[in-house]
SEVEX-732523 format. One line per 2 residues: number of its first residue (from 1); for each residue x, y, z of C-alpha. Coordinates in steps of 0.05 Angstrom, whole numbers, padded with zeros to 5 digits. Example, Ala and Ser with C-alpha at 12.3 -4.5 7.8 and 13.67 -1.06 7.14 Angstrom:
# residues 2
1) 00246,-00090,00156  00273,-00021,00143
This chain:
# residues 236
1) 00156,-00321,00254  00164,-00263,00206
3) 00132,-00196,00222  00097,-00146,00177
5) 00075,-00074,00185  00016,-00051,00143
7) -00006,00022,00140  -00079,00037,00131
9) -00097,-00031,00158  -00165,-00016,00189
11) -00207,-00027,00127  -00209,-00044,00053
13) -00146,-00074,00022  -00106,-00062,00085
15) -00154,-00103,00128  -00152,-00160,00079
17) -00076,-00158,00079  -00074,-00160,00155
19) -00121,-00219,00160  -00088,-00256,00102
21) -00017,-00249,00128  -00040,-00269,00198
23) -00071,-00332,00170  -00004,-00349,00138
25) 00031,-00344,00206  00059,-00274,00205
27) 00059,-00227,00265  00020,-00167,00240
29) 00025,-00094,00260  -00023,-00040,00235
31) -00015,00036,00232  -00081,00073,00221
33) -00112,00135,00250  -00178,00098,00256
35) -00189,00062,00322  -00177,-00011,00306
37) -00202,-00067,00350  -00179,-00138,00340
39) -00185,-00200,00383  -00130,-00236,00345
41) -00068,-00240,00389  -00023,-00238,00327
43) -00052,-00173,00299  -00029,-00110,00337
45) -00064,-00045,00320  -00033,00024,00333
47) -00075,00087,00327  -00027,00132,00289
49) -00037,00194,00247  00008,00181,00187
51) 00013,00255,00175  00052,00261,00240
53) 00125,00242,00234  00136,00237,00308
55) 00077,00189,00315  00107,00145,00260
57) 00175,00144,00293  00144,00129,00361
59) 00104,00072,00331  00166,00039,00304
61) 00201,00047,00371  00142,00015,00407
63) 00142,-00045,00361  00217,-00054,00367
65) 00216,-00050,00442  00159,-00099,00449
67) 00169,-00147,00391  00235,-00132,00356
69) 00247,-00109,00285  00196,-00113,00229
71) 00214,-00156,00168  00163,-00129,00118
73) 00132,-00060,00106  00071,-00050,00063
75) 00056,00023,00049  -00018,00018,00035
77) -00050,00078,00069  -00082,00130,00023
79) -00139,00179,00020  -00175,00195,-00044
81) -00236,00237,-00025  -00210,00304,-00052
83) -00225,00292,-00125  -00248,00361,-00146
85) -00228,00413,-00198  -00158,00440,-00189
87) -00185,00510,-00180  -00228,00486,-00121
89) -00180,00442,-00081  -00148,00479,-00023
91) -00075,00476,-00004  -00096,00443,00062
93) -00133,00388,00025  -00074,00378,-00023
95) -00026,00373,00035  -00069,00321,00069
97) -00068,00277,00007  00007,00287,-00003
99) 00024,00275,00070  -00018,00212,00077
101) -00006,00180,00009  00066,00197,-00006
103) 00103,00230,00052  00080,00176,00101
105) 00106,00121,00054  00173,00156,00052
107) 00176,00164,00127  00154,00093,00142
109) 00207,00067,00094  00259,00111,00128
111) 00244,00085,00198  00236,00014,00172
113) 00307,00016,00144  00334,00050,00207
115) 00312,-00008,00252  00379,-00043,00246
117) 00444,-00038,00209  00436,-00102,00169
119) 00377,-00142,00144  00383,-00216,00128
121) 00315,-00210,00096  00269,-00151,00083
123) 00212,-00128,00039  00181,-00061,00023
125) 00117,-00063,-00018  00086,00003,-00040
127) 00013,00003,-00062  00005,00051,-00120
129) -00054,00056,-00168  -00067,00055,-00243
131) -00085,00128,-00234  -00010,00143,-00234
133) -00012,00137,-00310  -00086,00134,-00328
135) -00134,00183,-00298  -00202,00216,-00299
137) -00221,00288,-00292  -00205,00322,-00225
139) -00161,00268,-00195  -00096,00308,-00197
141) -00080,00304,-00123  -00090,00229,-00116
143) -00058,00212,-00183  00005,00253,-00170
145) 00017,00218,-00104  00011,00150,-00136
147) 00061,00170,-00189  00106,00190,-00132
149) 00097,00122,-00100  00123,00088,-00164
151) 00182,00136,-00167  00197,00124,-00093
153) 00198,00049,-00108  00247,00058,-00165
155) 00294,00101,-00123  00292,00057,-00061
157) 00307,-00005,-00101  00373,00026,-00122
159) 00389,00059,-00055  00379,-00006,-00017
161) 00419,-00048,-00065  00471,-00062,-00012
163) 00419,-00093,00034  00375,-00154,00031
165) 00313,-00111,00025  00274,-00115,-00040
167) 00228,-00057,-00059  00169,-00066,-00105
169) 00104,-00031,-00122  00036,-00061,-00135
171) -00010,-00020,-00179  -00083,-00041,-00169
173) -00139,-00022,-00216  -00211,-00027,-00194
175) -00211,-00066,-00129  -00281,-00068,-00099
177) -00276,-00068,-00023  -00349,-00058,-00003
179) -00409,-00086,-00041  -00381,-00133,-00093
181) -00448,-00167,-00102  -00479,-00101,-00123
183) -00434,-00092,-00183  -00467,-00091,-00252
185) -00452,-00141,-00307  -00420,-00085,-00348
187) -00373,-00070,-00291  -00344,-00140,-00297
189) -00349,-00148,-00373  -00309,-00085,-00387
191) -00248,-00119,-00355  -00210,-00164,-00404
193) -00205,-00217,-00349  -00281,-00214,-00341
195) -00289,-00188,-00270  -00275,-00131,-00222
197) -00218,-00142,-00174  -00222,-00162,-00101
199) -00175,-00146,-00042  -00154,-00218,-00043
201) -00123,-00207,-00111  -00074,-00157,-00080
203) -00062,-00202,-00020  -00039,-00259,-00066
205) 00012,-00215,-00100  00038,-00189,-00034
207) 00046,-00259,-00006  00084,-00279,-00069
209) 00132,-00220,-00065  00146,-00235,00009
211) 00170,-00306,-00005  00245,-00309,00009
213) 00260,-00345,-00057  00229,-00287,-00097
215) 00287,-00239,-00082  00303,-00229,-00156
217) 00239,-00188,-00163  00264,-00119,-00144
219) 00243,-00050,-00168  00183,-00079,-00204
221) 00115,-00046,-00211  00064,-00102,-00217
223) -00001,-00078,-00248  -00061,-00117,-00221
225) -00121,-00090,-00258  -00153,-00146,-00297
227) -00123,-00119,-00361  -00161,-00053,-00359
229) -00099,-00009,-00371  -00087,-00046,-00437
231) -00154,-00025,-00467  -00165,00035,-00512
233) -00231,00072,-00504  -00264,00118,-00554
235) -00327,00159,-00548  -00381,00138,-00597
């Protein structure tokens, strides 16, 4: 049975990933600072502040001592609430976004690779966002971290070329994680594919990348946005 660690697994896309991989027979581990309760014996939740390096390191040690090494890492955790004018965002708020969205992905990747000297199979998947190259007003903090995630993916792909670990990014567009049924027709119609995305759309790509025979996909950034980033908008 393969094992997978998902950061930010308590809600949204992360929760969907946890449940989906569990259904496919994976042993699932979650890092999230939210208290996570699960009755599934194959989903193991760890309450960890991803801004705390020691907590991350300890989490990896706990998993390794109890279950062995982890085969797959999905760096999914992110915060996006500080979308405000650059002149208003504080250094403390900026650091919180950077530490959670980008620094944690770097650290989790570091301790993932350090688990053992040689992998016969391994996957790192970094969840980015179309905001790394398309953005709206006042999203500097979030957007810059997602650009960093793509860059981290590119670098790790090359650095880990002497291992059996592939490193890829997934760049979601609008993925509705709460009230999908409340979306307006225009929300769906503006997407070239005709609908807003669901967490399951990201799950399907992750499952595909984790298949052993798909080891030639390495260093890719797969955009999953229903075609929205290919559109050109003009004001009337």
